[in-house]
Structures are given as structure tokens and as C-alpha cells.
C-alpha positions, 0 to 999 in steps of 0.5 A: 459659559461667558456671560452673554453678549451681543453675538454668540460665541466666536473664535479667538482673535488674536489682533492687539486688543485695540484692533478686535472686532465682533460680528454681529447682524448689523456689521462690525462691533469694536470688542470692547463694548462687549462689557456694554450687555454685560452690564444691564443685569449688575448696574440696578443690582439685578441677579443674572446667570447665563444658561445655553439654549443651543449652537450656532452652525459653527458649532459654537454655543448660543447663550441667553441672560436670563435675569431675575426680579431684585433680591430673588436670585432664586427665580433667575437659577430656576429658570435656568 
């Protein structure tokens, strides 16, 4: 399971990195913007875990990022 980002899992894009995009409901976004969505938990030092929650219609995995309280990793792990 990869870290959760705005889109669900997607097929690998072989174009040069700066040309890659990911499709979300609002349209195409630069591939390099994905770390922004992971950083909401990591910047303040909160424990976070990615948990599988289903699959897309194409059979690709969908995950949810579960964020726990500061210094309480067990809550996020238990919930996941």
C-alpha cells in the first residue's frame, strides 16, 4: 500500500516526470503535487497509517489515511 494521496491508485505514467499528471474529479493535476496530500499528517508529527478500503471499478486499490493524536500511534494502528 502506498501513502494515500488525492487520487486512488493509477496506472504508471512513463512520460518524463515533469510531464506526468494524475486525474482527479476536478481535472488533471501535476504528478509532483502528490506529496502535498501526504504531508498534512507528517508536518505536525502526527502518526498516520494507510489502510486499504476497497478497489476502483478498474480493480485498482483505494486507501484511506488514518491520522491519530500526537504521540498516540496505537490509536491509528488499532483503527486501521
